[in-house]
Residue, then its C-alpha position, 0 to 999 in steps of 0.5 A: x869825522x867825516x861820515x860818508x853816506x852812501x845808496x837811497x835817497x828818494x820819496x816816501x809815499x803815505x798810502x791812501x792819502x798819497x802825502x809824498x815825503x823825503x825818504x829813503x834808508x841814506x837820507x834818514x840815517x844822514x839827517x839823523x847823524x848830523x843830529x846825533x853826531x858832533x857838530x864838528x863833524x861832517x856828514x856826506x851823502x852820495x846817491x843817484x837821483x832821477x829827473x824828476x819831482x821827487x829829486x826835487x823833493x830830496x833836495x828841498x829836505x836837505x837845503x840848510x841841512x848842513x849835510x853836503x852832497x854828491x847826486x848822481x842824475x840820470x834819467x829816469x826815476x827817483x827811488x820811492x817807497x809806498x808805505x801805510x801806518x796804521x793806527x798803532x803808529x806802525x808802518x807797513x810797507x806796500x811798494x818799492x821803487x828802485x829807478x836810478x838806484x839799480x844800476x848806481x856803482x861805486x864808480x859813481x862816487x868821487x874816489x876822494x869821499x872814500x878815501x877820506x870817510x872814516x865811516x861809510x854807513x850804506x843799506x841793503x835790501x833785495x833791490x838794490x844787491x848790485x849796486x851794494x856790493x859794489x859800495x861794500x868792495x870800494x877801495x877805502x880805510x873807512x869803518x863800514x856800517x850796513x844796514x841789512x834792511x831787509x833781513x826779517x824778511x829774506x834771511x839770506x846767510x850765504x849772502x851774508x856770509x858773503x859780505x861779512x868781512x867788509x861789515x865792520x857793524x852790522x845792524x838787524x831789525x828782527x822780531x822776539x820770535x825770530x830766536x832761531x836768526x837772532x843765535x845763528x847771527x851770534x854764532x857769525x859774529x863769534x867768528x866775525x871781527x865787528x859788531x851786529x845789532x839786532x833791534x826788537x822793537x818794543x822788546x828793546x835791542x841787543x849787541x854782541x861782537x862774539x865776545x860779549x853781549x849787550x842789551x837795552x830795554x826799549x824806552x816808553x814812548x808816550x805816544x807812537x806817530x810813525x816808525x818809519x825813521x826809527x830804525x835809522x834814527x838808531x842806527x845813527x844814534x848807535x854810531x854817534x856814540x860807538x864810533x867815540x869809545x866803541x862802547x856797545x852798551x852806552x851806544x845801545x843807549x844813545x841809538x834807543x834815545x835816538x829812535x824814541x825822538x823818531x816814533x814821535x813824529x810823522x815821517x822817516x826825518 
């Protein structure tokens, strides 16, 4: 199977120490996919990088990973996330600098990668919407998986409705208190051909396809070090199981195990 991860590869700056670590949803998901998909599956990354030290950090992290890359080098800054982790290990975003990702488009990707992909994984958030729209509308027969990364803050159902027919598996990180949002997603799933997956942190996760709802409890973690890469590991863990048999319940269990492993370490990957 060919897995193509498209989007943001960058650097997480941990505050207040100013520690720089490789990060970005796409980078984290690709590395987690290499961990959870069968070794015979091929993981590819297509993403833009700037002409700066942050780009070197990304490339160094991927060296020897077994992941092939197609980086578009542009004059400018590699995406940067500023984050802070509290004493409980919970990650908080403090700033985002989109850099060269702003102008990245599907036309920048080798058409052969899109044509040969069996699975396309890409995120969408406020700062990369134009880039995302070009990618999700690209000509490919791949299963499309989308992380709606900031839906907990920006519940733009009109935008979701505009792209829903291009999404086979959608991921949403929410809180249990957002029950009306979850219910509305369930309603949309009823008229949609794909699967929506909702993570609820310590309250577990659920998946629905309009016909059935699956639930999975969170697994206890002895010590949460850093939640930064947990959602991305969850995405990879779910898809690694789901793409082989379309068993949503088993996929939720696989995803939960992947997320728990990520919670026990510092960094997104």
